[in-house]
C-alpha positions, -999 to +999 in steps of 0.1 A: -001-001+000+015+030-010+012+062+017-005+095+006+002+135+022-022+156+010-007+199+010-037+225+004-050+249+019-091+247+003-107+222+027-130+210+000-096+209-019-082+181+009-112+162+016-126+156-015-093+143-026-092+122+007-122+102-005-116+098-039-088+078-025-107+059+002-119+033-021-088+025-035-072-003-015-034+004-027-035+040-017-037+052+022-040+094+029-018+094+063-022+133+063-031+169+060-014+197+057-029+234+052+004+254+055+038+256+049+054+252+077+029+224+084+039+203+056+080+205+064+068+193+103+047+164+091+076+156+068+101+153+095+084+127+113+067+104+091+075+105+049+047+094+023+054+078-006+039+105-028+029+141-022+000+159-032+012+194-025-006+227-039+013+247-059+007+283-035+005+267-004+004+294+021+041+302+040+061+292+012+068+298-024+059+264-044+086+264-069+113+272-041+099+251-019+100+219-047+140+220-045+138+218-007+121+196-007+138+172-030+174+184-014+160+169+025+139+143+007+150+127-024+129+100-020+097+118-019+075+118-052+058+148-057+026+160-078+016+189-081-015+204-084-026+240-096-049+266-111-022+285-127-012+277-165+003+245-166+023+252-202+044+275-178+045+261-139+047+228-156+077+223-168+096+247-140+080+223-113+097+196-127+127+212-135+124+220-092+115+185-091+080+170-095+072+141-108+039+159-119+020+184-128-019+187-128-043+214-133-070+219-103-102+219-130-091+177-141-116+150-135-116+123-112-104+098-132-070+121-142-060+127-110-058+094-103-039+080-134-018+110-121-010+097-086-006+060-099+018+072-124+035+092-102+041+064-071+052+033-098+084+066-106+067+080-140+062+119-149+024+129-155+021+159-178-011+169-199-010+149-227-014+183-249+019+196-232+033+160-236+022+160-278+040+192-286+068+187-266+079+154-284+071+166-314+086+196-313+063+224-316+084+242-286+117+232-301+108+248-331+103+282-328+131+284-302+106+296-273+110+262-255+151+268-251+150+298-241+124+295-213+148+264-202+178+291-196+158+311-167+159+305-134+137+299-108+135+330-096+133+351-134+102+322-140+083+334-109+083+368-114+079+366-154+045+345-147+038+371-123+040+397-148+023+382-172-007+381-150-004+415-146+013+424-114+031+454-108+069+459-094+052+458-060+029+430-062+056+409-071+080+423-046+058+415-016+047+383-033+084+368-032+095+391+000+124+407-023+125+444-026+110+462-065+149+476-073+153+438-074+117+428-097+134+454-120+167+440-122+147+406-132+126+423-160+160+435-173+176+399-172+143+382-190+144+412-214+177+399-227+172+362-217+138+363-244+149+387-268+127+410-258+126+445-261+098+459-242+070+441-211+046+442-235+070+417-263+079+399-227+039+390-217+035+383-252+063+358-252+050+345-220+017+333-231+028+322-263+041+291-238+004+287-224-017+267-248-053+259-251-059+232-220-094+215-217 
């Protein structure tokens, strides 16, 4: 039997996944965490086979936390749950140590499939991303190669810019100063080879494919 830890600050999500998995004799939910602090406290005492983790868990920065989790608990398999665009965050999450990334809008059957695939040691991404990566759609226009050159923090700043957040909002969310945000924006302009923030956001949205 595989043990499951659910880290999400929405009660309906935690309870819903727990209820969903209760009918599977091969999976056992051993605990819940509602904040980053609760998550790390739990892991000090017990390591699950799989962690189903919300990317926006309070008290931690999701993408950065993935790196910490993999460094401290190398055998831990992590499936990220998110309401953010999969095409941007999924690649960053996998690069940071997650074994899968799934939208909170998917069906229960897809969620179960993703959990089992990650437990078996596989990587889960939605079919649209996988097919386009395999077919070279991203590679052909160079976007994926440009994206891979970005650091985790640069990716976070880019994602926030694409949702319309101001420098002040980004600085507060990432606990950095506004001058540092401006520095990241300058780096992003250079790495993505664009001249202004509008073009920068356009490049970002080219990676955000339509998904169902």
